[in-house]
C-alpha positions as CSV (number, residue, x, y, z in Angstrom):
1,M,58.0,9.1,180.6
2,I,59.9,12.3,181.5
3,A,57.7,15.1,182.9
4,S,58.7,18.7,182.3
5,V,58.6,21.0,185.3
6,L,59.0,24.7,185.3
7,V,60.2,25.5,188.8
8,D,58.8,28.8,190.1
9,S,61.1,31.6,191.3
10,N,59.8,31.2,194.8
11,F,61.4,27.8,195.1
12,Y,64.9,29.2,194.3
13,I,64.4,32.3,196.4
14,D,63.1,30.4,199.5
15,R,65.8,27.8,199.4
16,A,68.5,30.4,199.0
17,R,67.1,32.3,202.0
18,Q,67.3,29.1,204.0
19,G,70.9,28.6,203.0
20,V,70.1,25.6,200.8
21,D,71.4,25.4,197.2
22,P,68.2,24.9,195.2
23,F,70.1,23.3,192.3
24,V,71.5,20.6,194.5
25,E,68.0,19.8,195.7
26,L,66.7,19.7,192.1
27,A,69.6,17.4,191.1
28,A,68.5,15.0,193.8
29,A,64.9,14.9,192.5
30,D,63.3,12.1,190.6
31,S,65.1,11.3,187.4
32,D,61.8,11.2,185.6
33,L,61.6,15.0,185.9
34,E,63.1,17.5,183.5
35,F,63.5,21.0,184.9
36,S,63.0,24.1,182.8
37,T,63.4,27.8,183.2
38,C,62.4,31.0,181.4
39,G,63.6,34.6,181.3
40,M,61.1,35.8,183.9
41,I,62.2,33.2,186.5
42,M,65.9,34.0,185.8
43,V,65.3,37.8,186.3
44,E,63.3,37.3,189.5
45,V,65.9,35.0,191.0
46,L,69.1,36.5,189.8
47,R,68.2,40.1,190.7
48,G,68.1,39.2,194.4
49,V,71.4,37.3,194.6
50,K,73.8,39.4,196.6
51,H,77.2,37.8,196.3
52,P,79.1,37.6,193.0
53,H,80.1,33.9,193.7
54,A,76.5,32.9,194.2
55,L,75.4,34.9,191.2
56,K,77.9,33.0,189.0
57,R,76.7,29.7,190.5
58,F,73.1,30.4,189.9
59,S,73.4,31.8,186.5
60,S,75.6,28.9,185.4
61,A,73.1,26.4,186.7
62,F,70.2,28.2,184.8
63,E,72.3,28.1,181.6
64,V,72.3,24.3,181.5
65,M,68.5,24.0,182.1
66,I,66.0,23.7,179.3
67,F,65.1,27.3,178.4
68,I,61.6,28.1,177.4
69,P,61.8,31.0,175.1
70,S,59.3,33.9,174.9
71,N,57.5,34.3,171.6
72,N,54.3,35.8,170.4
73,T,52.3,32.8,171.4
74,V,53.5,33.0,175.0
75,W,52.7,36.7,175.2
76,H,49.3,36.2,173.7
77,R,48.5,33.4,176.1
78,A,49.8,35.6,179.0
79,W,47.5,38.5,178.2
80,R,44.5,36.2,177.7
81,L,45.2,34.5,181.0
82,A,45.5,37.9,182.7
83,W,42.3,39.1,181.2
84,E,40.3,35.9,182.0
85,M,41.5,35.7,185.5
86,D,40.8,39.4,186.2
87,R,37.2,38.9,184.9
88,R,36.8,36.1,187.5
89,G,38.0,38.5,190.2
90,L,41.4,36.7,190.5
91,V,44.1,39.3,190.1
92,I,47.4,37.5,189.7
93,P,50.8,39.3,189.5
94,V,51.9,39.7,185.9
95,Q,55.2,37.9,186.6
96,D,53.2,34.8,187.7
97,I,51.0,34.9,184.6
98,I,54.0,35.2,182.4
99,I,55.6,32.2,184.1
100,A,52.4,30.2,183.7
101,A,52.2,31.0,180.0
102,H,55.7,29.7,179.6
103,A,54.7,26.5,181.4
104,L,51.6,26.1,179.3
105,Q,53.7,26.6,176.1
106,V,55.6,23.3,176.7
107,E,52.9,21.6,178.8
108,A,55.1,21.7,181.9
109,A,53.9,21.4,185.5
């Protein structure tokens, strides 16, 4: 069974800072994993890429990943998660809540 994984922005950013191509690392991962992305991850990662060559490499790699689109269900889930977590005293950055809502949309880890 193939497991869907929505890889968080921090993975890409941390690997790039270490001089490691995160997409090469993902390509070497277990073949039972299917990697996805969403708009929030792409914005967070691509905005920090400094060199045009790297930007082209990263954006091209994202374009061939499974893309989880935003829709009303995702946004409803995001605000509900934010509201519920805030009431528990766990204030999570909105970007992370939006990414989590996308993962939940497709039951991805």
